[in-house]
C-alpha positions as CSV (number, residue, x, y, z in Angstrom):
1,X,5.2,-13.1,-0.5
2,X,6.8,-12.9,-3.1
3,X,10.6,-15.3,-3.7
4,X,13.5,-12.6,-2.7
5,X,15.0,-13.2,-6.5
6,X,11.3,-12.6,-7.7
7,X,11.8,-8.7,-6.3
8,X,16.0,-8.2,-6.9
9,X,14.6,-8.9,-10.7
10,X,11.6,-6.8,-10.4
11,X,13.9,-4.0,-8.5
12,X,16.4,-4.2,-10.6
13,X,14.1,-4.5,-13.5
14,X,11.6,-0.9,-12.4
15,X,14.9,0.4,-11.9
16,X,16.8,0.7,-15.5
17,X,13.6,1.8,-16.4
18,X,13.1,4.8,-14.1
19,X,17.2,5.5,-15.0
20,X,16.1,5.1,-18.9
21,X,12.7,8.0,-18.2
22,X,15.5,9.9,-16.1
23,X,17.2,9.9,-19.2
24,X,15.2,11.4,-21.5
25,X,13.9,13.3,-19.0
26,X,16.5,15.4,-19.3
27,X,16.6,16.4,-22.4
28,X,12.6,16.4,-23.4
29,X,11.5,18.6,-19.4
30,X,8.0,19.2,-20.1
31,X,7.2,15.8,-21.7
32,X,3.6,15.4,-18.8
33,X,3.4,11.0,-20.4
34,X,7.4,10.7,-19.5
35,X,6.9,12.0,-16.1
36,X,3.7,10.7,-15.2
37,X,5.0,7.6,-16.4
38,X,8.7,8.3,-14.2
39,X,6.3,9.0,-11.1
40,X,4.3,5.0,-11.5
41,X,7.5,3.6,-11.5
42,X,8.6,5.2,-8.5
43,X,5.7,4.7,-7.3
44,X,6.4,0.7,-7.8
45,X,9.8,1.2,-7.0
46,X,8.8,2.3,-3.3
47,X,6.6,-0.8,-2.9
48,X,9.2,-3.3,-4.2
49,X,11.7,-1.8,-1.9
50,X,9.5,-1.8,1.5
51,X,8.3,-5.5,0.3
52,X,11.9,-6.9,-0.1
53,X,13.2,-5.0,3.7
54,X,10.0,-6.3,4.9
55,X,10.9,-9.5,4.5
56,X,14.7,-9.7,4.0
57,X,16.7,-7.1,4.4
58,X,18.2,-3.4,3.7
59,X,18.3,-3.3,-0.5
60,X,20.9,-0.9,0.1
61,X,23.1,-0.1,3.1
62,X,21.5,3.1,3.2
63,X,18.2,1.1,4.5
64,X,17.4,0.9,8.3
65,X,18.0,-2.1,9.1
66,X,15.2,-4.5,11.2
67,X,17.6,-5.0,14.1
68,X,18.1,-1.6,15.8
69,X,21.2,-4.2,18.3
70,X,22.3,-6.4,14.5
71,X,24.4,-5.0,11.2
72,X,22.0,-7.1,9.4
73,X,23.4,-5.9,5.5
74,X,25.6,-8.5,4.8
75,X,23.1,-11.4,6.2
76,X,22.3,-12.9,2.3
77,X,24.6,-13.0,-1.2
78,X,24.8,-10.1,-2.7
79,X,23.2,-10.1,-6.4
80,X,26.3,-9.7,-8.4
81,X,27.5,-13.6,-6.2
82,X,24.9,-15.5,-8.3
83,X,22.2,-16.3,-5.9
84,X,19.8,-15.6,-7.8
85,X,20.2,-17.0,-11.7
């Protein structure tokens, strides 16, 4: 199992790469290599998000709670609170 900070870093960098490719695809919608690359990153992002959610908590407030009877979104420091330096 990866540390919480390592997973957050990987999610952040993977998400950034996906945003960058998405912007490229906005102007080059027929570029099949870029589409394949985006899909590769999206698959990796989903796996990282699943690992984070299963081991820590929801990655966003839109994720389902680990415990249906408790709100766990704020059980961990938020990324901007400097926990993972």
